[in-house]
Backbone as a printed PyTorch tensor [residue, N CA C, xyz], in Angstrom:
tensor([[[  0.8520,  -1.1840,   0.0000],
         [  0.0000,   0.0000,   0.0000],
         [  0.8910,   1.2370,   0.0000]],

        [[  0.6790,   2.1110,  -0.9350],
         [  1.4510,   3.3470,  -1.0350],
         [  0.7600,   4.4450,  -0.2370]],

        [[  1.5630,   5.1580,   0.5390],
         [  1.0310,   6.2720,   1.3220],
         [  2.1550,   7.2530,   1.6230]],

        [[  1.7530,   8.4410,   2.0030],
         [  2.6800,   9.5110,   2.3840],
         [  2.3090,   9.9600,   3.7880]],

        [[  3.3090,  10.2540,   4.6080],
         [  3.0650,  10.8050,   5.9420],
         [  3.2900,  12.3090,   5.8460]],

        [[  2.3070,  13.0640,   6.3330],
         [  2.4200,  14.5210,   6.2740],
         [  1.5640,  15.1550,   7.3580]],

        [[  1.7920,  16.4460,   7.5780],
         [  0.9640,  17.2230,   8.5000],
         [ -0.3600,  17.5550,   7.8300]],

        [[ -1.3950,  17.6740,   8.6440],
         [ -2.6800,  18.1060,   8.0960],
         [ -2.5580,  19.5460,   7.6250]],

        [[ -3.4300,  19.9080,   6.7100],
         [ -3.5460,  21.2890,   6.2660],
         [ -4.7510,  21.9040,   6.9670]],

        [[ -4.7020,  23.1910,   7.2060],
         [ -5.7420,  23.8700,   7.9810],
         [ -7.1330,  23.6880,   7.4030]],

        [[ -7.2420,  23.5770,   6.0920],
         [ -8.5770,  23.4790,   5.4830],
         [ -9.0760,  22.0370,   5.3190]],

        [[ -8.3820,  21.0680,   5.8880],
         [ -8.7740,  19.6660,   5.7430],
         [ -9.6290,  19.1680,   6.9120]],

        [[-10.3870,  20.0570,   7.5000],
         [-11.1550,  19.7070,   8.6940],
         [-12.1900,  18.6210,   8.4370]],

        [[-12.7660,  18.5630,   7.2500],
         [-13.7700,  17.5280,   6.9720],
         [-13.1420,  16.1350,   6.9700]],

        [[-11.9430,  16.0240,   6.4050],
         [-11.2360,  14.7360,   6.4250],
         [-10.8020,  14.3910,   7.8550]],

        [[-10.3570,  15.4030,   8.6060],
         [ -9.9540,  15.1700,   9.9950],
         [-11.1460,  14.6870,  10.8140]],

        [[-12.2910,  15.3050,  10.5970],
         [-13.5150,  14.8990,  11.3010],
         [-13.8900,  13.4620,  10.9320]],

        [[-13.8740,  13.1340,   9.6520],
         [-14.2490,  11.7900,   9.2090],
         [-13.3400,  10.7350,   9.8220]],

        [[-12.0340,  10.9940,   9.8610],
         [-11.0900,  10.0170,  10.4130],
         [-11.2840,   9.8670,  11.9150]],

        [[-11.5210,  10.9740,  12.6150],
         [-11.7760,  10.9000,  14.0580],
         [-13.0420,  10.0920,  14.3400]],

        [[-14.0840,  10.3120,  13.5710],
         [-15.3180,   9.5530,  13.7730],
         [-15.1020,   8.0680,  13.4740]],

        [[-14.3060,   7.7580,  12.4690],
         [-13.9730,   6.3550,  12.1820],
         [-13.2210,   5.7420,  13.3620]],

        [[-12.2850,   6.4960,  13.9320],
         [-11.5300,   6.0020,  15.0830],
         [-12.4530,   5.7100,  16.2620]],

        [[-13.4210,   6.5670,  16.4610],
         [-14.3270,   6.4030,  17.6010],
         [-15.3460,   5.2860,  17.3960]],

        [[-15.4280,   4.7390,  16.1840],
         [-16.2630,   3.5650,  15.9270],
         [-15.4680,   2.2670,  16.0730]],

        [[-14.1510,   2.3620,  16.2540],
         [-13.3100,   1.1770,  16.3830],
         [-13.7190,   0.3870,  17.6290]],

        [[-13.6460,  -0.9460,  17.5830],
         [-14.0490,  -1.7580,  18.7410],
         [-13.2890,  -1.4640,  20.0380]],

        [[-12.0610,  -0.9490,  19.9520],
         [-11.3260,  -0.6310,  21.1850],
         [-11.3180,   0.8670,  21.4880]],

        [[-12.2020,   1.6210,  20.8570],
         [-12.2500,   3.0730,  21.0780],
         [-12.4440,   3.4200,  22.5470]],

        [[-13.2280,   2.6240,  23.2570],
         [-13.4680,   2.9080,  24.6790],
         [-12.1950,   2.7890,  25.5110]],

        [[-11.2020,   2.0590,  25.0120],
         [ -9.9200,   1.9370,  25.7030],
         [ -8.9150,   2.9780,  25.2250]],

        [[ -9.0990,   3.4890,  24.0260],
         [ -8.0800,   4.3280,  23.4030],
         [ -8.3910,   5.8150,  23.3990]],

        [[ -9.6560,   6.1890,  23.5110],
         [-10.0190,   7.5950,  23.3730],
         [-10.8720,   8.0570,  24.5440]],

        [[-10.7640,   9.3180,  24.8710],
         [-11.5010,   9.8880,  25.9930],
         [-12.7580,  10.6180,  25.5250]],

        [[-13.2770,  10.2110,  24.3870],
         [-14.4270,  10.8650,  23.7830],
         [-15.2840,   9.7790,  23.1300]],

        [[-16.5760,   9.9900,  23.1100],
         [-17.4570,   9.0320,  22.4470],
         [-17.7600,   9.4810,  21.0200]],

        [[-18.1670,   8.5380,  20.2020],
         [-18.5540,   8.8490,  18.8360],
         [-19.7010,   9.8530,  18.8220]],

        [[-20.6850,   9.6480,  19.6820],
         [-21.8500,  10.5460,  19.7260],
         [-21.4390,  11.9770,  20.0660]],

        [[-20.5530,  12.1310,  21.0420],
         [-20.1070,  13.4810,  21.4170],
         [-19.3530,  14.1460,  20.2690]],

        [[-18.4480,  13.4060,  19.6260],
         [-17.6640,  13.9770,  18.5240],
         [-18.5480,  14.3110,  17.3410]],

        [[-19.4920,  13.4560,  17.0450],
         [-20.3690,  13.6840,  15.8950],
         [-21.2510,  14.9170,  16.0970]],

        [[-21.5610,  15.2270,  17.3570],
         [-22.4290,  16.3680,  17.6610],
         [-21.6960,  17.7100,  17.6250]],

        [[-20.3750,  17.6860,  17.5670],
         [-19.6190,  18.9370,  17.5660],
         [-19.8760,  19.7230,  16.2790]],

        [[-19.9590,  21.0520,  16.3890],
         [-20.2190,  21.8780,  15.2040],
         [-18.9880,  21.9650,  14.2840]],

        [[-19.2350,  22.3600,  13.0530],
         [-18.1520,  22.4730,  12.0690],
         [-17.0320,  23.3880,  12.5440]],

        [[-17.3770,  24.4900,  13.2340],
         [-16.3150,  25.4170,  13.6510],
         [-15.3580,  24.7680,  14.6520]],

        [[-15.8200,  23.8140,  15.4460],
         [-14.9220,  23.0640,  16.3330],
         [-13.8710,  22.3400,  15.5110]],

        [[-14.3100,  21.6190,  14.4800],
         [-13.3990,  20.8450,  13.6340],
         [-12.4680,  21.7510,  12.8380]],

        [[-12.9820,  22.8800,  12.3900],
         [-12.1580,  23.8370,  11.6590],
         [-11.0390,  24.3760,  12.5460]],

        [[-11.3780,  24.7780,  13.7640],
         [-10.3780,  25.3200,  14.6950],
         [ -9.3780,  24.2470,  15.1150]],

        [[ -9.8630,  23.0660,  15.4030],
         [ -8.9970,  21.9640,  15.8290],
         [ -7.9850,  21.6120,  14.7410]],

        [[ -8.4650,  21.5200,  13.5040],
         [ -7.5740,  21.1570,  12.3980],
         [ -6.5840,  22.2810,  12.1000]],

        [[ -7.0330,  23.5070,  12.1080],
         [ -6.1340,  24.6430,  11.8580],
         [ -5.0330,  24.7070,  12.9170]],

        [[ -5.3750,  24.4540,  14.1670],
         [ -4.3770,  24.4920,  15.2450],
         [ -3.3300,  23.3980,  15.0850]],

        [[ -3.7230,  22.2510,  14.5210],
         [ -2.8190,  21.1060,  14.3880],
         [ -2.0260,  21.1050,  13.0850]],

        [[ -2.2870,  22.0670,  12.2260],
         [ -1.5840,  22.1550,  10.9450],
         [ -0.1990,  22.7750,  11.1290]],

        [[  0.6540,  22.5920,  10.1380],
         [  1.9980,  23.1740,  10.1900],
         [  1.9380,  24.6930,  10.2690]],

        [[  0.8490,  25.2960,   9.8290],
         [  0.6850,  26.7520,   9.8850],
         [  0.0780,  27.2230,  11.2000]],

        [[ -0.1890,  26.2920,  12.1200],
         [ -0.7370,  26.6460,  13.4310],
         [  0.3390,  27.2560,  14.3230]],

        [[  0.0350,  27.3600,  15.6010],
         [  0.9460,  28.0000,  16.5610],
         [  2.1280,  27.1230,  16.9610]],

        [[  2.1370,  25.8600,  16.5630],
         [  3.2450,  24.9700,  16.9040],
         [  3.0900,  24.2520,  18.2270]],

        [[  1.9200,  24.3570,  18.8440],
         [  1.6690,  23.6780,  20.1280],
         [  1.0330,  22.3130,  19.9150]],

        [[  0.5400,  22.0820,  18.7010],
         [ -0.0950,  20.8230,  18.3290],
         [  0.2780,  20.5370,  16.8780]],

        [[  0.5150,  19.2710,  16.5670],
         [  0.7610,  18.8850,  15.1790],
         [  0.0770,  17.5490,  14.9450]],

        [[ -0.7450,  17.4790,  13.9210],
         [ -1.4000,  16.2300,  13.5480],
         [ -0.7790,  15.7150,  12.2710]],

        [[ -0.3620,  14.4530,  12.3200],
         [  0.1890,  13.7850,  11.1520],
         [ -0.8320,  12.7780,  10.6320]],

        [[ -0.8950,  12.6420,   9.3270],
         [ -1.7740,  11.6560,   8.7010],
         [ -0.9830,  10.8300,   7.7090]],

        [[ -1.4610,   9.6110,   7.5050],
         [ -0.9630,   8.7520,   6.4360],
         [ -1.9870,   8.8500,   5.3250]],

        [[ -1.5660,   9.4030,   4.1870],
         [ -2.4790,   9.6140,   3.0720],
         [ -2.1370,   8.6550,   1.9330]],

        [[ -3.1330,   7.8710,   1.5360],
         [ -2.9540,   6.9260,   0.4300],
         [ -2.8510,   7.6920,  -0.8830]],

        [[ -2.3590,   7.0230,  -1.9150],
         [ -2.1840,   7.6740,  -3.2140],
         [ -3.5130,   8.1550,  -3.8100]],

        [[ -4.6350,   7.5860,  -3.3540],
         [ -5.9420,   8.0400,  -3.8380],
         [ -6.5220,   9.1810,  -2.9870]],

        [[ -5.7470,   9.6690,  -2.0100],
         [ -6.1840,  10.7840,  -1.1790],
         [ -6.8800,  10.3810,   0.1070]],

        [[ -7.1550,   9.1130,   0.2890],
         [ -7.8280,   8.6390,   1.5090],
         [ -6.8470,   8.6170,   2.6760]],

        [[ -7.3010,   9.0740,   3.8220],
         [ -6.4720,   9.0440,   5.0200],
         [ -6.5720,   7.6830,   5.6800]],

        [[ -5.4190,   7.0750,   5.9030],
         [ -5.3430,   5.7260,   6.4580],
         [ -5.1400,   5.7140,   7.9630]],

        [[ -4.5480,   6.7700,   8.5070],
         [ -4.2660,   6.8020,   9.9350],
         [ -3.7780,   8.1600,  10.3670]],

        [[ -3.6420,   8.3080,  11.6740],
         [ -3.2580,   9.5950,  12.2360],
         [ -2.6160,   9.4430,  13.6050]],

        [[ -1.8580,  10.4450,  13.9830],
         [ -1.3640,  10.6390,  15.3470],
         [ -1.2460,  12.1450,  15.5500]],

        [[ -1.5610,  12.5830,  16.7500],
         [ -1.4680,  14.0050,  17.0920],
         [ -0.4270,  14.1820,  18.1870]],

        [[  0.3510,  15.2410,  18.0740],
         [  1.4220,  15.5380,  19.0270],
         [  1.0840,  16.8460,  19.7500]],

        [[  1.0300,  16.7920,  21.0740],
         [  0.7990,  17.9800,  21.8920],
         [  2.1240,  18.3870,  22.5280]],

        [[  2.4790,  19.6470,  22.4510],
         [  3.6740,  20.1400,  23.1250],
         [  3.2700,  20.5030,  24.5510]],

        [[  4.0290,  19.9880,  25.5260],
         [  3.7330,  20.2310,  26.9430],
         [  4.9780,  20.7790,  27.6360]],

        [[  4.7680,  21.8150,  28.3910],
         [  5.8490,  22.4180,  29.1740],
         [  5.4210,  22.4550,  30.6350]],

        [[  6.3760,  22.4510,  31.5720],
         [  6.0200,  22.4340,  32.9920],
         [  5.0870,  23.5720,  33.4200]],

        [[  5.1040,  24.6880,  32.7140],
         [  4.2540,  25.8240,  33.0810],
         [  2.8710,  25.7720,  32.4480]],

        [[  2.6200,  24.7790,  31.5840],
         [  1.3390,  24.6770,  30.8850],
         [  0.2470,  24.1160,  31.7870]],

        [[ -0.9800,  24.4180,  31.4040],
         [ -2.1370,  23.8000,  32.0370],
         [ -2.1450,  22.3190,  31.6470]],

        [[ -2.4760,  21.4580,  32.5880],
         [ -2.4760,  20.0200,  32.3430],
         [ -3.7230,  19.6350,  31.5510]],

        [[ -3.5190,  18.9440,  30.4320],
         [ -4.6420,  18.4780,  29.6010],
         [ -5.0910,  17.0860,  30.0190]],

        [[ -4.1210,  16.2250,  30.2810],
         [ -4.4090,  14.8620,  30.7040],
         [ -3.1650,  14.3020,  31.3630]],

        [[ -3.3690,  13.5050,  32.3990],
         [ -2.2450,  12.8810,  33.0770],
         [ -1.6150,  13.8380,  34.0590]],

        [[ -0.3850,  13.5690,  34.3860],
         [  0.3590,  14.4160,  35.3190],
         [  0.9570,  15.6080,  34.5880]],

        [[  1.2340,  16.6560,  35.3520],
         [  1.8740,  17.8430,  34.7800],
         [  3.2510,  17.4690,  34.2350]],

        [[  3.6500,  18.1510,  33.1840],
         [  4.9710,  17.9200,  32.5940],
         [  6.0520,  18.3610,  33.5740]],

        [[  7.0500,  17.5130,  33.7490],
         [  8.1860,  17.8620,  34.6080],
         [  9.3200,  18.4700,  33.7920]],

        [[  9.3200,  18.1800,  32.4950],
         [ 10.3100,  18.7100,  31.5480],
         [  9.5610,  19.1140,  30.2850]],

        [[ 10.2120,  19.8420,  29.4040],
         [  9.6130,  20.1280,  28.1050],
         [  9.4760,  18.7980,  27.3610]],

        [[  8.2750,  18.5170,  26.9040],
         [  8.0070,  17.2150,  26.2940],
         [  6.8750,  17.3320,  25.2890]],

        [[  6.6880,  16.2510,  24.5460],
         [  5.4970,  16.1440,  23.7170],
         [  4.6930,  14.9470,  24.2170]],

        [[  3.4320,  14.9400,  23.8220],
         [  2.4830,  13.9150,  24.2700],
         [  1.7410,  13.4260,  23.0330]],

        [[  1.8690,  12.1470,  22.7150],
         [  1.2140,  11.5780,  21.5480],
         [ -0.1940,  11.1270,  21.9270]],

        [[ -1.1680,  11.5660,  21.1390],
         [ -2.5710,  11.2390,  21.3880],
         [ -3.2680,  10.9340,  20.0630]],

        [[ -4.4880,  10.4150,  20.1610],
         [ -5.3130,  10.2290,  18.9700],
         [ -4.7410,   9.2840,  17.9450]],

        [[ -4.0350,   8.2530,  18.3930],
         [ -3.4170,   7.3040,  17.4700],
         [ -4.5060,   6.4000,  16.8870]],

        [[ -4.5560,   6.3300,  15.5580],
         [ -5.5270,   5.4510,  14.9060],
         [ -5.0580,   5.1140,  13.5030]],

        [[ -5.2210,   3.8440,  13.1500],
         [ -4.9900,   3.3700,  11.7830],
         [ -6.2140,   2.5470,  11.3980]],

        [[ -6.7520,   2.8360,  10.2240],
         [ -7.9250,   2.0870,   9.7530],
         [ -7.5960,   0.5870,   9.7190]],

        [[ -8.5480,  -0.2580,  10.0560],
         [ -8.2910,  -1.7090,  10.0940],
         [ -7.6660,  -2.2600,   8.8200]],

        [[ -8.1130,  -1.8030,   7.6600],
         [ -7.5810,  -2.3310,   6.4000],
         [ -6.1380,  -1.8980,   6.1300]],

        [[ -5.6220,  -0.9280,   6.8860],
         [ -4.2450,  -0.4550,   6.7020],
         [ -3.3080,  -0.9660,   7.7970]],

        [[ -3.8360,  -1.6990,   8.7340],
         [ -3.0030,  -2.2180,   9.8360],
         [ -2.0920,  -3.3250,   9.3360]],

        [[ -0.9120,  -3.3920,   9.9380],
         [  0.0430,  -4.4310,   9.5770],
         [  0.9320,  -4.0780,   8.4000]],

        [[  0.7560,  -2.8890,   7.8410],
         [  1.5380,  -2.4910,   6.6740],
         [  2.5680,  -1.4170,   6.9590]],

        [[  2.8290,  -1.1480,   8.2290],
         [  3.8420,  -0.1690,   8.5960],
         [  3.3430,   1.2560,   8.7550]],

        [[  2.0380,   1.4800,   8.5940],
         [  1.4950,   2.8370,   8.6930],
         [  1.7310,   3.4250,  10.0790]],

        [[  1.4220,   2.6720,  11.1180],
         [  1.5780,   3.2200,  12.4690],
         [  3.0500,   3.5030,  12.7720]],

        [[  3.9430,   2.6590,  12.2910],
         [  5.3810,   2.9070,  12.4850],
         [  5.7870,   4.2190,  11.8280]],

        [[  5.3310,   4.4320,  10.6090],
         [  5.6790,   5.6570,   9.8730],
         [  5.0920,   6.8910,  10.5670]],

        [[  3.8630,   6.7780,  11.0490],
         [  3.2600,   7.8990,  11.7780],
         [  4.0570,   8.2180,  13.0310]],

        [[  4.4480,   7.1910,  13.7770],
         [  5.2100,   7.4150,  15.0020],
         [  6.5870,   7.9910,  14.7110]],

        [[  7.2300,   7.5270,  13.6510],
         [  8.5290,   8.1110,  13.2860],
         [  8.3780,   9.6010,  13.0180]],

        [[  7.3530,   9.9880,  12.2660],
         [  7.1310,  11.4030,  11.9650],
         [  6.8530,  12.1900,  13.2450]],

        [[  6.0360,  11.6410,  14.1170],
         [  5.6790,  12.3340,  15.3690],
         [  6.8890,  12.5090,  16.2720]],

        [[  7.6760,  11.4620,  16.4250],
         [  8.8540,  11.5390,  17.2980],
         [  9.9190,  12.4430,  16.6730]],

        [[ 10.1560,  12.3140,  15.3820],
         [ 11.1360,  13.1900,  14.7220],
         [ 10.7250,  14.6510,  14.8590]],

        [[  9.4510,  14.9460,  14.6740],
         [  8.9900,  16.3250,  14.8420],
         [  9.1730,  16.7720,  16.2880]],

        [[  8.8920,  15.8890,  17.2310],
         [  9.0510,  16.2230,  18.6510],
         [ 10.4580,  16.7180,  18.9550]],

        [[ 11.4490,  16.0460,  18.3860],
         [ 12.8430,  16.4260,  18.6730],
         [ 13.2170,  17.7570,  18.0290]],

        [[ 12.4020,  18.2740,  17.1110],
         [ 12.6860,  19.5890,  16.5180],
         [ 12.0960,  20.7340,  17.3370]],

        [[ 11.2300,  20.4080,  18.2980],
         [ 10.5980,  21.4310,  19.1270],
         [ 11.5910,  21.8640,  20.1990]],

        [[ 11.8140,  23.1500,  20.2900],
         [ 12.8010,  23.7140,  21.1980],
         [ 12.6440,  23.1810,  22.6200]],

        [[ 13.7110,  22.5780,  23.1450],
         [ 13.7650,  22.1380,  24.5260],
         [ 13.1800,  20.7770,  24.8220]],

        [[ 12.4940,  20.1510,  23.8730],
         [ 11.8390,  18.8730,  24.1450],
         [ 12.8780,  17.7810,  24.3690]],

        [[ 12.7360,  17.0890,  25.5100],
         [ 13.6670,  16.0290,  25.8910],
         [ 12.9690,  14.6840,  26.0870]],

        [[ 11.6370,  14.6940,  25.9660],
         [ 10.8840,  13.4890,  26.2850],
         [  9.5840,  13.4660,  25.4750]],

        [[  9.2160,  12.2690,  25.0240],
         [  7.9230,  12.0570,  24.3780],
         [  7.1690,  11.0780,  25.2720]],

        [[  5.9020,  11.3980,  25.5380],
         [  5.1150,  10.4850,  26.3650],
         [  3.7860,  10.1750,  25.7070]],

        [[  3.1620,   9.1350,  26.2190],
         [  1.8110,   8.7730,  25.8250],
         [  1.2180,   7.9620,  26.9630]],

        [[ -0.0800,   7.8290,  26.9220],
         [ -0.7730,   7.0020,  27.9020],
         [ -1.4990,   5.8950,  27.1570]],

        [[ -1.5730,   4.7420,  27.8030],
         [ -2.2820,   3.6080,  27.2230],
         [ -3.0990,   2.9450,  28.3270]],

        [[ -4.3490,   2.6460,  28.0050],
         [ -5.2420,   1.9690,  28.9420],
         [ -4.6140,   0.6420,  29.3410]],

        [[ -4.7080,   0.3150,  30.6070],
         [ -4.0710,  -0.9050,  31.1080],
         [ -4.5740,  -2.1720,  30.4150]],

        [[ -5.7390,  -2.1350,  29.7830],
         [ -6.2830,  -3.3110,  29.0940],
         [ -6.0360,  -3.2770,  27.5830]],

        [[ -5.3350,  -2.2650,  27.0840],
         [ -5.0980,  -2.1470,  25.6460],
         [ -3.7430,  -2.7810,  25.3120]],

        [[ -3.7110,  -4.1020,  25.3530],
         [ -2.4640,  -4.8440,  25.1620],
         [ -1.8830,  -4.6440,  23.7700]],

        [[ -2.7300,  -4.5480,  22.7570],
         [ -2.2380,  -4.3680,  21.3780],
         [ -1.4340,  -3.0800,  21.2530]],

        [[ -1.9980,  -1.9860,  21.7770],
         [ -1.2930,  -0.7030,  21.7070],
         [ -0.0200,  -0.7320,  22.5440]],

        [[ -0.1030,  -1.2660,  23.7530],
         [  1.0730,  -1.3120,  24.6340],
         [  2.2130,  -2.0970,  23.9820]],

        [[  1.8860,  -3.1950,  23.3190],
         [  2.9230,  -3.9950,  22.6520],
         [  3.5890,  -3.1900,  21.5390]],

        [[  2.8060,  -2.4530,  20.7530],
         [  3.4060,  -1.6240,  19.7090],
         [  4.3070,  -0.5590,  20.3190]],

        [[  3.8550,   0.1330,  21.3610],
         [  4.6510,   1.2090,  21.9520],
         [  5.9850,   0.6760,  22.4550]],

        [[  5.9610,  -0.4880,  23.0880],
         [  7.2170,  -1.0860,  23.5610],
         [  8.1170,  -1.4450,  22.3830]],

        [[  7.5390,  -2.0210,  21.3450],
         [  8.3300,  -2.3840,  20.1620],
         [  8.9640,  -1.1480,  19.5380]],

        [[  8.2650,  -0.0300,  19.5730],
         [  8.7770,   1.2020,  18.9910],
         [  9.8860,   1.8200,  19.8460]],

        [[ 10.0070,   1.4190,  21.1120],
         [ 11.0650,   1.9400,  21.9880],
         [ 10.5690,   2.6640,  23.2200]],

        [[  9.2590,   2.8280,  23.3540],
         [  8.7130,   3.4450,  24.5590],
         [  8.8050,   2.4590,  25.7130]],

        [[  9.0360,   2.9860,  26.8940],
         [  9.0910,   2.1530,  28.0940],
         [  8.1340,   2.7220,  29.1400]],

        [[  7.5840,   1.8530,  29.9860],
         [  6.7210,   2.3560,  31.0520],
         [  7.5170,   3.2820,  31.9710]],

        [[  6.9440,   4.4240,  32.3010],
         [  7.6230,   5.3730,  33.1920],
         [  7.3960,   5.0310,  34.6510]],

        [[  6.4180,   4.1780,  34.9200],
         [  6.0510,   3.8590,  36.2930],
         [  4.8950,   4.7100,  36.8020]],

        [[  4.5110,   5.7110,  36.0180],
         [  3.3870,   6.5730,  36.4050],
         [  2.1010,   6.0180,  35.7990]],

        [[  1.0130,   6.2270,  36.5000],
         [ -0.2860,   5.8650,  35.9630],
         [ -1.3360,   6.8050,  36.5280]],

        [[ -2.3910,   6.9900,  35.7740],
         [ -3.4470,   7.9130,  36.1860],
         [ -4.7940,   7.2150,  36.0300]],

        [[ -5.7590,   7.5990,  36.8540],
         [ -7.0930,   7.0060,  36.7040],
         [ -7.6900,   7.3680,  35.3520]],

        [[ -8.3970,   6.4300,  34.7670],
         [ -9.0820,   6.6510,  33.5000],
         [-10.3110,   7.5070,  33.7720]],

        [[-10.3830,   8.6910,  33.1700],
         [-11.5410,   9.5510,  33.4140],
         [-12.8610,   8.8380,  33.0880]],

        [[-13.7880,   8.9100,  34.0170],
         [-15.1060,   8.3280,  33.7900],
         [-15.1880,   6.8300,  33.9590]],

        [[-14.0980,   6.1720,  34.3600],
         [-14.0990,   4.7120,  34.5040],
         [-13.4400,   4.3650,  35.8310]],

        [[-14.2230,   4.3460,  36.8830],
         [-13.6590,   4.0820,  38.2110],
         [-12.9900,   2.7170,  38.2390]],

        [[-11.7950,   2.6980,  38.7480],
         [-11.0430,   1.4640,  38.8810],
         [-10.1130,   1.1590,  37.7250]],

        [[-10.2360,   1.8500,  36.6040],
         [ -9.3600,   1.6090,  35.4550],
         [ -8.2730,   2.6720,  35.4060]],

        [[ -7.1210,   2.2890,  34.8660],
         [ -5.9790,   3.1990,  34.8010],
         [ -5.3800,   3.2710,  33.4090]],

        [[ -4.7190,   4.3920,  33.1760],
         [ -3.8970,   4.5960,  31.9840],
         [ -2.4460,   4.5800,  32.4580]],

        [[ -1.6070,   3.7950,  31.7990],
         [ -0.1870,   3.7420,  32.1280],
         [  0.5810,   4.6860,  31.2190]],

        [[  1.5190,   5.4280,  31.8100],
         [  2.3340,   6.3420,  31.0160],
         [  3.5470,   5.5870,  30.4730]],

        [[  3.8250,   5.8130,  29.1740],
         [  5.0290,   5.3050,  28.5240],
         [  5.8270,   6.5140,  28.0650]],

        [[  7.1500,   6.3580,  28.0070],
         [  7.9910,   7.4740,  27.6130],
         [  9.1230,   7.0290,  26.7030]],

        [[  9.5920,   7.9990,  25.9510],
         [ 10.7640,   7.8350,  25.0940],
         [ 11.6320,   9.0520,  25.3810]],

        [[ 12.8440,   8.8240,  25.8630],
         [ 13.7260,   9.9280,  26.2240],
         [ 14.6820,  10.2350,  25.0830]],

        [[ 14.9740,  11.5030,  24.9460],
         [ 15.9460,  11.9190,  23.9230],
         [ 17.3070,  11.4200,  24.3430]],

        [[ 18.0220,  10.7930,  23.4340],
         [ 19.3110,  10.1910,  23.7720],
         [ 20.4980,  11.0430,  23.3720]],

        [[ 20.2460,  12.1260,  22.6470],
         [ 21.3610,  12.9700,  22.1940],
         [ 21.5360,  14.1410,  23.1150]]])
């Protein structure tokens, strides 16, 4: 399968919305995302427009969304990178102790799984992370029951940090933090 990894463009909000809704229909969405399909589908167009514009290369640089785009223009997968600094408001998990990025919204369409798409998306996300001034660490959270995702993160080089946070809205469930430290 031929595809290109690139940043979203500000005006591609309809494609970004469609891919997010597809992700939220995935059978493990309840383990991977903190939003329901119904809630996302109900959001107005201006929400999607602002979200996509902020994550584009022309945005403020605090968020970057990467997509895998097939040669026919269809988006096969995505990952979003949030820049976090110790002085920032906490979005999810524990406050940043160092300048870091946080990978969220990881999704690859079922028909594109197993073909290296997620690896390519993660390479782009991590490489971009190291270009952000001061970033020394990349982190992500994975639901304790999401073994498929955890296995991929470990294979990619992420290791458990030992931190974990309660899963919002799910008493008794936790998200484990994984990290990748800059080695240079």
